C-alpha positions in Angstrom: 28.4 17.6 -88.4 27.6 16.3 -84.7 29.8 14.0 -82.4 29.1 11.4 -79.8 32.1 10.5 -77.0 31.7 7.3 -75.5 34.2 5.1 -73.3 37.2 4.0 -75.1 37.2 -0.1 -75.4 39.9 -1.1 -77.9 43.1 -1.3 -75.3 44.8 1.1 -72.9 43.5 4.6 -72.4 45.7 6.5 -74.9 45.7 9.9 -72.3 47.1 7.8 -69.1 49.8 9.7 -68.1 52.9 7.7 -68.9 54.2 5.0 -66.2 57.0 6.1 -64.1 59.8 3.8 -64.5 62.0 5.1 -61.5 58.5 3.2 -59.9 59.6 -0.3 -60.8 63.8 0.7 -60.8 62.8 1.7 -57.0 60.5 -1.8 -56.4 63.9 -3.8 -58.5 66.0 -1.9 -55.9 64.5 -3.6 -52.5 64.8 -6.8 -54.2 68.6 -6.4 -55.2 69.5 -4.5 -51.9 68.4 -7.6 -50.2 71.0 -9.9 -52.3 68.5 -10.7 -55.4 70.7 -10.2 -58.8 69.2 -7.8 -61.7 67.7 -11.0 -63.6 65.6 -11.9 -60.9 64.7 -8.5 -59.7 63.3 -7.7 -62.6 61.3 -10.8 -63.4 60.0 -10.6 -59.4 58.9 -7.3 -60.5 57.2 -8.4 -63.6 55.5 -11.6 -61.7 54.1 -8.8 -59.5 52.4 -6.4 -61.5 53.3 -3.1 -62.1 53.5 -0.9 -58.2 50.4 0.8 -57.7 48.3 -0.4 -60.6 45.9 -2.6 -58.6 44.0 -2.6 -62.0 46.6 -4.1 -63.8 48.2 -7.9 -63.7 51.2 -9.5 -63.3 52.4 -12.6 -64.9 51.7 -14.4 -61.7 48.0 -13.3 -62.2 47.6 -14.8 -65.7 49.9 -17.7 -65.2 46.9 -18.3 -62.0 44.1 -17.8 -64.8 46.0 -20.4 -67.0 46.0 -23.2 -65.0 42.2 -22.6 -64.2 41.6 -22.1 -67.4 43.5 -25.3 -68.5 42.2 -27.1 -65.4 38.5 -26.0 -67.0 39.7 -28.0 -70.1 40.8 -30.7 -68.7 37.5 -31.1 -66.4 35.6 -30.4 -69.6 34.1 -34.0 -71.0 35.7 -36.9 -72.9 37.7 -37.3 -76.5 34.7 -40.3 -77.5 31.9 -38.5 -77.9 31.3 -39.1 -81.8 32.2 -42.7 -81.5 29.4 -43.2 -78.5 27.3 -40.9 -80.7 27.8 -43.0 -83.8 27.6 -46.1 -82.2 24.1 -45.3 -81.2 23.2 -43.7 -84.4 24.3 -47.1 -85.9 22.1 -49.4 -83.2 19.2 -47.5 -83.7 19.4 -47.7 -87.6 19.7 -51.1 -87.6 16.7 -51.6 -84.9 14.8 -49.7 -86.8 15.6 -52.0 -89.8 14.8 -54.9 -87.7 11.5 -53.9 -86.7 11.0 -53.4 -90.2 12.0 -57.0 -91.1 10.4 -58.9 -88.5 6.9 -59.1 -89.2 8.0 -60.1 -93.0 8.1 -64.7 -93.6 9.9 -64.0 -96.5 13.3 -65.7 -97.4 14.5 -62.1 -98.2 13.8 -60.7 -94.9 15.6 -63.6 -93.1 19.0 -63.0 -95.6 18.6 -59.8 -94.6 18.5 -60.3 -90.7 21.3 -62.8 -91.0 23.3 -59.9 -92.8 22.7 -57.5 -90.1 24.1 -60.3 -87.6 26.9 -61.1 -89.4 28.4 -57.1 -88.9 31.6 -56.3 -87.7 31.7 -55.0 -84.1 33.9 -52.2 -85.3 31.7 -49.1 -86.6 33.6 -47.7 -89.1 34.0 -51.4 -90.6 29.9 -51.8 -89.7 29.0 -48.2 -91.2 31.6 -49.2 -94.1 29.5 -52.5 -94.7 26.1 -50.8 -94.5 27.3 -47.9 -97.2 25.5 -50.5 -99.8 22.9 -51.8 -97.9 19.4 -51.7 -99.5 17.3 -50.6 -96.2 14.0 -51.3 -96.2 13.1 -48.8 -93.4 12.4 -45.5 -94.1 13.3 -44.7 -91.0 16.5 -46.6 -90.7 17.4 -45.1 -94.1 16.8 -41.5 -92.4 18.7 -42.2 -89.2 21.9 -43.6 -91.5 22.4 -40.4 -93.4 21.5 -38.3 -90.2 25.3 -40.5 -89.1 26.7 -39.9 -92.4 25.9 -36.0 -92.3 27.0 -36.6 -88.1 30.4 -37.5 -89.4 31.1 -35.7 -92.4 30.7 -32.6 -90.3 32.6 -33.8 -86.7 35.7 -35.3 -89.3 35.5 -31.9 -91.5 35.1 -29.3 -88.3 38.1 -31.3 -87.1 40.0 -30.0 -89.5 38.5 -26.5 -90.4 36.9 -24.6 -87.7 33.9 -23.3 -89.5 32.7 -25.7 -91.3 30.3 -27.8 -88.9 27.6 -24.9 -89.4 28.0 -24.2 -92.7 27.2 -28.0 -93.5 24.8 -27.9 -90.7 21.8 -29.0 -94.3 23.5 -31.4 -96.9 23.8 -29.4 -99.9 26.1 -30.9 -102.2 27.1 -27.7 -104.0 28.7 -26.8 -100.7 30.4 -29.7 -100.4 31.6 -29.3 -103.9 32.4 -25.8 -102.6 34.9 -27.5 -99.9 36.6 -29.8 -102.3 37.2 -26.9 -103.9 38.5 -24.8 -101.7 40.3 -27.4 -100.5 42.1 -27.7 -104.0 42.8 -24.1 -104.1 44.3 -23.8 -100.4 46.4 -26.6 -101.6 47.4 -25.2 -104.8 48.2 -21.9 -103.0 50.8 -23.6 -100.7 52.6 -25.0 -103.6 53.0 -21.9 -104.8 54.2 -20.6 -101.4 56.8 -23.3 -101.5 58.2 -22.5 -104.9 58.2 -18.9 -103.9 55.3 -17.7 -105.9 52.5 -16.7 -103.6 51.5 -13.2 -103.6 49.1 -11.5 -100.8 47.3 -10.9 -103.4 46.4 -14.5 -104.4 45.4 -14.9 -100.6 42.9 -12.1 -101.2 41.4 -13.9 -103.6 41.4 -17.0 -101.7 39.6 -15.3 -98.8 37.3 -13.1 -101.1 36.0 -17.0 -101.9 36.1 -18.9 -99.2 36.7 -15.9 -96.3 33.1 -17.6 -94.3 34.9 -21.0 -93.7 37.5 -19.7 -91.6 36.2 -17.3 -88.8 39.6 -16.6 -87.3 39.8 -14.3 -90.1 43.6 -14.6 -90.9 45.2 -11.6 -92.4 47.7 -13.7 -94.1 48.8 -17.2 -95.4 51.5 -17.4 -92.4 48.3 -16.8 -90.2 46.2 -18.9 -92.3 48.8 -21.9 -92.0 49.0 -21.1 -88.2 45.6 -22.1 -87.3 45.1 -24.9 -89.4 48.5 -26.7 -88.3 47.5 -26.3 -84.7 44.0 -27.6 -85.7 45.3 -30.5 -87.4 48.4 -31.1 -84.5 45.3 -31.2 -82.4 43.7 -33.7 -84.4 46.7 -36.1 -84.3 46.4 -35.3 -80.4 42.9 -36.5 -79.7 43.9 -40.0 -81.8 46.9 -40.5 -79.6 45.3 -40.0 -76.6 42.9 -42.4 -77.1 42.6 -46.0 -76.3 44.0 -48.3 -79.3 40.6 -49.7 -79.8 38.9 -46.0 -79.8 41.6 -45.2 -82.0 41.6 -47.4 -84.4 37.8 -47.4 -85.0 37.8 -43.3 -85.3 40.7 -43.1 -87.6 38.4 -45.8 -89.4 35.5 -43.6 -89.7 37.7 -40.8 -90.8 39.0 -41.7 -93.6 36.0 -43.6 -94.6 34.1 -40.3 -94.4 37.1 -38.5 -96.4 37.0 -41.2 -98.9 32.9 -41.1 -99.3 33.6 -37.0 -99.3 35.7 -37.0 -102.2 38.5 -35.0 -99.4 41.2 -37.7 -98.9 43.7 -36.9 -101.3 43.3 -33.6 -101.0 43.0 -33.5 -97.6 47.0 -35.9 -97.3 48.3 -33.1 -99.4 46.9 -30.6 -96.6 48.2 -32.3 -93.5 51.9 -33.2 -95.1 52.0 -29.5 -96.0 51.1 -28.7 -92.7 53.8 -30.8 -90.9 56.4 -29.7 -92.8 55.2 -25.9 -92.0 55.2 -26.5 -88.6 56.8 -29.9 -87.0 57.2 -27.9 -83.7 53.8 -28.1 -82.8 53.2 -31.2 -80.5 51.3 -33.5 -83.3 51.3 -37.4 -81.5 51.4 -35.6 -77.5 48.4 -37.6 -75.8 46.3 -35.5 -73.4 44.1 -36.4 -70.5 40.9 -35.2 -70.3 38.8 -36.2 -67.2 35.2 -35.0 -67.4 32.0 -36.8 -68.0 29.9 -35.3 -70.6 30.6 -36.7 -74.2 32.4 -34.4 -76.8 32.1 -34.6 -80.4 35.3 -34.2 -82.4 35.1 -31.0 -83.1 34.7 -30.1 -79.7 37.0 -32.3 -78.6 39.8 -31.1 -81.1 38.9 -27.1 -79.9 40.1 -28.3 -76.7 42.6 -29.9 -77.3 44.2 -27.1 -79.3 42.9 -24.9 -76.6 45.0 -26.8 -74.2 48.0 -26.8 -76.2 47.9 -23.0 -76.4 48.1 -22.7 -72.3 50.3 -25.2 -72.4 52.7 -23.4 -74.1 51.2 -20.1 -72.9 52.1 -21.2 -69.2 55.7 -22.6 -70.4 56.4 -18.4 -71.7 54.8 -17.0 -68.9 56.7 -18.6 -66.0 59.8 -16.9 -68.1 62.2 -19.6 -65.9 64.3 -20.5 -68.9 67.9 -18.7 -70.2 66.9 -15.7 -72.0 63.8 -15.5 -71.1 61.8 -12.3 -72.0 58.7 -10.4 -72.5 58.9 -10.5 -76.3 58.2 -14.4 -76.0 54.8 -14.5 -74.8 52.2 -14.7 -78.0 50.1 -12.1 -77.7 47.6 -13.6 -80.2 47.8 -16.8 -77.8 46.8 -14.2 -74.6 44.3 -12.7 -76.4 42.5 -16.2 -77.3 43.2 -17.7 -73.4 42.6 -14.8 -71.5 40.8 -12.1 -73.5 41.8 -8.2 -75.1 42.1 -7.0 -71.6 45.2 -9.5 -70.5 47.0 -8.4 -73.9 46.6 -4.9 -72.3 48.9 -5.9 -69.3 51.0 -7.8 -70.9 51.8 -4.6 -73.2 51.8 -2.7 -69.5 54.7 -4.9 -68.5 56.4 -5.0 -71.7 56.7 -1.1 -71.4 58.2 -1.5 -67.6 61.1 -3.9 -69.9 61.7 -1.6 -72.6 61.5 1.9 -70.6 64.0 0.6 -68.1 66.8 -0.4 -70.9 65.4 3.0 -73.4 65.6 5.4 -70.2 69.5 3.5 -69.2 68.7 1.5 -66.1 69.3 -1.5 -67.6 71.6 -3.1 -70.5 71.5 -6.1 -72.3 75.2 -7.3 -72.7 75.8 -11.2 -74.6 72.5 -11.9 -73.5 73.2 -11.1 -70.2 70.9 -8.2 -67.8 73.0 -5.6 -66.1 72.2 -2.6 -64.5 73.9 0.3 -65.4 75.8 3.4 -63.4 72.7 5.3 -64.0 70.9 2.6 -61.7 73.3 1.6 -59.3 73.5 5.5 -58.3 69.8 5.4 -57.8 70.5 2.6 -56.0 72.8 3.7 -53.7 71.1 6.4 -52.9 67.7 4.2 -52.2 70.6 2.3 -49.8 72.1 5.5 -48.1 68.5 6.6 -47.3 68.1 3.1 -45.9 71.1 3.6 -43.5 70.6 7.2 -42.5 67.2 6.4 -42.1 68.4 4.9 -38.6 70.6 7.1 -37.7 69.9 9.6 -35.2 69.8 13.4 -36.4 72.9 14.4 -34.7 75.6 12.2 -35.8 74.8 13.3 -39.4 76.6 16.3 -39.6 80.5 16.5 -41.1 82.7 19.5 -39.4 85.6 20.1 -41.8 88.0 22.8 -41.6 87.1 25.9 -43.0 88.9 27.9 -45.8 89.0 28.9 -49.3 88.8 25.9 -51.0 87.5 23.8 -54.3 84.8 21.6 -52.6 82.0 21.7 -50.3 79.2 23.7 -48.1 79.2 27.3 -48.8 80.5 29.6 -46.0 78.7 33.1 -46.7 81.6 34.6 -47.8 83.5 35.9 -50.7 86.8 36.0 -52.3 88.0 37.9 -55.7 88.3 35.3 -58.5 91.4 33.3 -59.8 92.1 31.3 -62.7 91.3 27.8 -62.3 88.3 28.6 -59.7 85.4 26.2 -59.8 82.9 27.9 -57.3 79.6 29.7 -57.9 80.1 32.8 -58.9 78.9 35.4 -56.3 76.4 37.8 -59.2 75.6 40.5 -56.9 79.0 41.3 -55.2 80.9 41.4 -59.0 78.3 43.7 -60.1 78.3 45.8 -57.1 82.2 46.0 -57.7 81.4 46.8 -61.8 79.2 49.5 -60.8 82.5 51.3 -57.6 85.0 50.9 -60.6 83.0 53.2 -63.3 81.9 50.8 -65.4 78.0 51.9 -66.0 77.2 52.7 -69.9 75.3 56.0 -70.2 72.5 56.0 -72.3 72.8 55.8 -76.0 76.4 55.2 -76.2 77.3 51.9 -76.6 76.4 48.3 -77.7 73.8 49.4 -74.6 71.4 50.8 -77.5 70.2 53.7 -74.7 69.7 51.2 -72.5 71.7 51.4 -68.8 74.8 48.8 -68.9 77.5 47.7 -66.3 80.7 46.8 -68.1 82.7 44.3 -66.1 86.5 43.4 -65.7 88.0 40.5 -64.6 89.2 42.1 -61.4 85.6 42.9 -60.6 84.3 39.2 -60.4 83.8 37.4 -56.7 83.5 33.7 -56.3 81.8 32.0 -53.1 84.0 30.3 -50.9 83.3 27.0 -49.4 84.5 25.0 -47.1 87.8 22.9 -47.9 88.2 19.3 -46.8 90.6 17.4 -46.9 90.8 14.3 -49.1 90.4 11.0 -48.3 91.6 7.8 -50.0 88.9 5.4 -48.9 88.9 1.4 -49.4 86.0 -0.9 -48.3 86.9 -4.4 -48.2 84.0 -7.1 -48.5 84.2 -10.2 -48.1 82.9 -12.2 -50.8 83.0 -16.1 -49.6 80.2 -18.4 -49.6 79.9 -18.3 -46.2 78.3 -14.4 -46.4 75.6 -16.1 -48.2 75.2 -19.4 -45.8 75.0 -16.8 -42.9 73.2 -14.7 -44.6 74.7 -11.7 -44.4 75.8 -10.8 -48.2 72.6 -8.9 -49.1 74.0 -6.4 -46.1 77.7 -6.2 -47.5 76.1 -5.4 -50.6 73.8 -3.0 -49.8 76.5 -1.2 -47.3 79.0 -0.8 -50.3 76.6 0.4 -52.6 75.6 3.4 -49.6 78.8 4.2 -49.0 79.6 4.7 -52.8 76.9 7.0 -52.4 77.8 8.8 -49.9 81.3 9.7 -51.1 80.2 10.6 -54.6 76.9 12.8 -53.1 79.1 14.4 -50.0 82.8 13.9 -50.2 83.2 14.1 -54.3 87.0 15.1 -53.9 87.9 11.4 -52.2 89.0 8.8 -54.0 86.9 5.2 -53.3 88.0 2.2 -54.1 86.0 -0.9 -53.5 87.5 -4.5 -52.9 85.6 -7.9 -52.9 87.7 -10.9 -51.8 87.5 -14.8 -51.3 89.6 -17.1 -53.0 91.4 -13.0 -54.7 90.4 -9.9 -54.4 89.4 -7.9 -56.9 88.0 -4.6 -57.2 84.5 -3.8 -58.1 83.6 -1.2 -60.4 80.5 0.9 -58.8 78.3 -0.4 -61.8 78.9 -4.0 -61.0 77.8 -3.4 -57.2 74.2 -3.7 -57.8 74.6 -7.0 -59.8 77.2 -9.0 -57.8 76.7 -12.0 -56.2 79.1 -14.1 -53.6 81.7 -16.4 -54.8 80.7 -20.2 -54.3 84.2 -20.8 -53.6 86.3 -21.8 -50.4 88.9 -19.2 -49.1 88.6 -15.7 -48.0 91.8 -13.9 -48.8 92.2 -11.1 -47.1 95.9 -11.2 -47.6 95.7 -10.0 -51.9 92.7 -7.7 -50.6 95.1 -5.4 -48.6 97.5 -5.8 -51.1 94.7 -3.9 -53.5 94.0 -1.4 -51.0 97.2 -0.6 -50.2 98.4 0.3 -53.8 95.6 2.6 -53.7 96.6 4.5 -51.0 100.3 5.0 -52.7 98.6 6.2 -55.9 96.9 8.8 -53.7 99.5 9.6 -50.9 98.6 13.4 -50.2 95.1 11.8 -49.0 93.9 10.8 -45.9 93.8 7.0 -45.8 91.2 5.1 -44.7 90.4 1.1 -44.4 87.2 -0.2 -43.6 86.9 -4.5 -43.5 83.6 -6.5 -43.6 84.3 -9.9 -43.3 83.2 -13.5 -41.2 85.9 -15.2 -40.8 89.8 -15.1 -40.5 91.9 -15.4 -43.6 92.1 -18.9 -45.2 94.0 -17.8 -48.1 97.3 -16.2 -49.2 98.6 -15.1 -52.9 101.7 -17.2 -53.4 105.0 -15.9 -55.2 103.6 -17.3 -59.1 100.4 -15.0 -57.8 97.8 -18.8 -57.6 95.8 -18.6 -54.3 96.7 -21.2 -51.6 93.8 -22.0 -49.4 94.3 -24.2 -45.9 91.6 -24.3 -43.1 92.5 -24.2 -40.8 94.6 -21.3 -41.4 98.1 -21.6 -42.1 100.9 -19.7 -40.5 102.1 -18.6 -43.9 98.5 -17.5 -44.4 98.2 -15.3 -41.3 102.0 -14.3 -41.0 101.8 -12.6 -44.6 98.1 -11.0 -44.0 99.8 -10.0 -40.7 102.6 -8.4 -42.6 100.3 -6.0 -44.9 98.2 -4.6 -42.1 101.8 -3.4 -40.6 102.2 -2.1 -44.0 99.2 -0.4 -43.6 99.7 1.1 -40.4 103.3 2.5 -41.4 101.4 4.6 -44.5 99.3 5.7 -41.1 95.5 3.7 -42.8 93.9 3.0 -39.8 92.4 0.0 -40.1 88.7 -0.6 -38.7 86.8 -4.2 -38.7 83.1 -5.1 -38.8 83.1 -8.6 -37.9 79.9 -10.4 -39.2 80.7 -13.8 -36.9 81.4 -14.5 -33.5 83.3 -17.2 -34.4 86.2 -17.5 -32.0 89.0 -17.6 -34.6 87.8 -14.3 -36.1 87.9 -12.2 -32.9 91.6 -13.7 -32.3 92.5 -12.7 -35.3 90.8 -8.9 -35.7 92.1 -8.5 -32.4 95.5 -9.0 -33.0 94.8 -6.7 -35.9 93.4 -3.9 -33.8 96.4 -4.5 -31.4 99.1 -3.9 -34.1 97.0 -0.9 -36.4 95.6 1.1 -33.6 91.6 0.1 -35.3 88.8 -0.7 -33.6 86.6 -3.6 -33.8 82.9 -3.7 -34.8 79.9 -6.4 -34.3 77.4 -5.4 -35.8 74.0 -6.9 -36.7 73.6 -7.7 -40.3 70.8 -5.5 -40.0 72.7 -2.6 -38.8 76.1 -3.0 -40.6 75.3 -0.3 -43.1 74.7 2.4 -40.2 77.8 0.9 -38.8 80.0 1.2 -42.0 78.6 5.2 -42.7 78.6 6.7 -39.3 82.2 5.3 -38.8 82.8 6.4 -42.0 81.3 9.8 -41.3 83.5 9.7 -37.9 87.3 9.3 -39.5 86.1 12.2 -42.3 85.0 14.7 -39.2 88.1 13.6 -37.3 90.5 14.9 -40.5 
């Protein structure tokens, strides 16, 4: 048996390596650390496309292609092509008949000429009257039959895409087959409405009439969708015409269906399709600006494609609440943009799906959130950004050395004690076992002829690590509206993530609490930091934030207190006795007095408050100078770009000093 191998064409490469979803998260992280929300960051990523995949299109690329296709379709032609051609054939037939009658001096010829002179101006009505006219000219009779064949093909093609070619040559048997097909189709739809339809019924139907449906539907629902979209496009074509054109063409359609014996079946089909798909734009007018006249079938096809492209454009924009890539119809993408676009869409869906399945994203009550796993990675990214701007000599931490439970290895070992968490020093432990005579001789015990070492509890040794004093860390971050107006909110959020990651990785024994404050203050959990946004409210309630920070320090009385404040304005709100926030601008004496009272409490706790001032406002400078005077802390005035560097380096300085 011989095998031939060639290039794989039916979809994405099945042997391609799996996509590294961490690269997608890092792309989102750049946007999130710049102040975006997870929802907007994911949407922007999907719009741009896969990072590093130059041959893959994003949603924006597909959207541009869809809009180009829509523009081309609109400029393709005019909707009145069938009317124009029908009128031309009608005029030709009448002209040929007049040429035959002119040489004849008989009264019959004059009566016939008078009958032709009295024809209605309306094309449909004129054709209706001429349907019983006895033509004297064989050429005129042939032209009129050509006109009727044209109308029959165009009218049926406007409803069923495959019938124009099937009726290219007039054949009574072909028309009878179309009539029988429509009757069987309506019967199948009736059975389905009664719940009696089966897939076998559909298969039998397609076995008889499958050649009339080039789309090759696989079931009744797909067939209904195909026919309903085309019927709706026909209605939109009529709605897009002038009233006179609409009246003439509707008359031609009704007349043609009557003559073909299809009026009743077509009416039943139209009602059934509308009942099943009322969501389609059945009567929305559409404007085509081209010069070339289009036949009914081609015009309906153009309008059908335009409707598909309009719906596809809406789905690709993804700018409505709860938007997901699953909302995008793959069949519509295939029809409009081809198979490769379906593969590109599937690649984008894989990003969204993998981010959720690998535990980076979580949908909760329709809202997209970052998981703690994702926040940790973003925090590490933020920390790398901060460290990249720090001098290498400023990164180290030199803490008190002793045999402790956390920190770097010192190179020394000591006997193991119950409760120790340090790593076991395997070499020293085995040496102790050998020295204590715990060697098993060959052929004895469980060793089965192998030399072994028996270990007792006293033989175990652990590696010593640096002992670090634990710290209770409070980072107070201003969430007020002014942070967004000044463009400093993204830097503050990135700083909070970096500090959280630094403490978790280098100082796991520390107890860190991040507190956001605007009109009220609240503790921010690590997993909500990345998705956090500023509050569009009035008030900078540092008083409440210091109250919460004080409770955190009191819960850790043996820890070294570290308090860092990031703000762009002096306090303008305080917490009243009833628990409500009181706002006043300029700041009231009570607000300042209560806030400074909390500063004094921090001083008595031996907590140094370092303030990072993100604005050069005179009121703010006066307030923070008073805080520094009372507390002994320091005041920094970094730019937003260097905020993270200042906060992290100051935290490391405080940790080295203890």
